[in-house]
Structure formats: structure tokens, C-alpha cells
C-alpha positions in Angstrom: 0.0 0.1 -0.2 1.1 3.2 -0.7 1.0 6.6 1.5 -1.7 7.8 -0.8 -4.0 4.9 0.0 -3.9 5.3 3.7 -4.3 9.3 3.6 -7.5 8.2 1.3 -8.8 5.9 3.7 -8.1 8.5 6.4 -9.7 11.0 4.3 -12.9 8.9 3.8 -13.0 7.8 7.6 -12.8 11.5 8.3 -15.8 12.6 5.8 -17.6 9.7 7.0 -17.4 10.4 10.5 -18.3 14.1 9.6 -21.5 12.8 7.8 -22.5 10.7 10.6 -22.0 13.4 13.2 -23.9 15.9 10.7 -26.8 13.5 10.2 -26.9 12.7 14.0 -27.1 16.4 14.5 -30.1 17.0 12.4 -31.8 13.9 13.5 -31.2 15.3 16.9 -32.9 18.9 15.8 -35.5 17.0 13.9 -36.6 15.2 17.1 -36.4 18.7 19.3 -38.6 19.8 16.7 -41.1 16.9 16.8 -41.0 17.4 20.7 -41.8 21.0 20.3 -44.6 20.3 18.4 -46.2 17.7 20.5 -45.9 19.8 23.5 -47.8 22.4 21.5 -50.3 20.4 20.4 -50.7 18.9 24.1 -51.1 22.2 24.9 -53.7 23.1 22.3 -55.5 19.8 23.3 -55.7 21.2 27.0 -57.2 24.4 25.8 -59.6 22.7 23.9 -60.4 20.3 26.9 -61.0 23.3 29.0 -63.3 25.1 26.0 -65.2 22.1 26.0 -65.6 21.9 29.8 -66.7 25.4 30.1 -69.2 24.9 26.9 -70.5 21.7 29.0 -70.8 23.9 32.2 -72.7 26.6 30.0 -74.9 24.4 28.5 -76.1 22.8 31.5 -76.8 26.8 33.0 -79.0 27.0 29.9 -81.1 24.4 30.6 -81.3 25.1 34.3 -82.3 28.7 33.3 -84.9 27.4 30.6 -86.4 25.0 33.1 -86.5 28.2 35.7 -88.5 30.0 32.5 -90.7 27.1 32.0 -91.6 27.3 35.4 -92.3 30.9 35.7 -93.9 30.7 32.6 -96.5 28.2 33.8 -96.8 30.5 37.1 -97.6 33.5 34.7 -100.6 31.3 33.0 -101.7 30.4 36.0 -101.9 33.9 37.5 -103.4 35.0 33.8 -106.1 32.7 34.2 -106.9 33.8 37.8 -106.9 37.3 36.5 -109.4 36.5 34.0 -111.6 34.8 36.3 -111.5 37.8 38.2 -112.4 39.8 35.5 -115.2 37.9 34.9 -116.7 38.2 38.4 -116.2 41.9 38.5 -118.0 41.8 35.2 -121.0 39.8 36.6 -121.0 41.9 39.8 -121.1 45.3 37.7 -124.0 43.7 35.9 -125.6 43.0 39.0 -124.6 46.4 40.3 -126.7 47.8 37.2 -129.5 45.7 37.9 -129.7 46.4 41.2 -129.8 50.3 40.6 -132.1 50.1 37.8 -134.3 48.1 40.0 -134.1 50.3 42.8 -135.3 53.5 40.1 -138.4 51.4 39.6 
């Protein structure tokens, strides 16, 4: 073997070593980027989960408000019926009063 062959082999090994080192560095960078992406996505999922929980809570509150409004509407309907009955009684009393007044004038 000649001196050149040894230098060529040494050069080839050095280039291969640098290539492996560069490839390892790039792979490490890629892994770090993937880790950052995963972390960001995890944070996004946590935020979305919190938003979903808030929506569910708000939905339950709205359902409770609807039930409460329905109950108030029912009570209001009952009050309106009673007011109508009172108006009918008042009208009947007015009619009787008019009859009594007319009878007393005769």
C-alpha cells in the first residue's frame, strides 16, 4: 500500500465520521422540533378540553335557566287565568250592580 492509500482511507473515514455526526445533529434537531410540536399540540388539546368543559357547564346553566323560565311561564299562565276569572267576576258584579240600580229606580 502506498502513502496515498492511507491518506485516502483516513480522509474517507473523516468524511464518513463528519457525515454521521451531521446526520446525528440533524436527527437531534428533528427530534427536538417534533417534541416542541407535540408539546404545543398537547397544550392546544388541554385548552380545547377546557373550552369544551366550559361549554358543557354553560350548556347545563342554560338548561337550568330554560327550566326556570318554563316554571315561571307556567306560574304566569296560572296568574293570567286567575286574573281572567277575577275580571269575569267583576263584570258579573258590575252587571248585578246595574240591575240593582235599575230595580231600585223603579
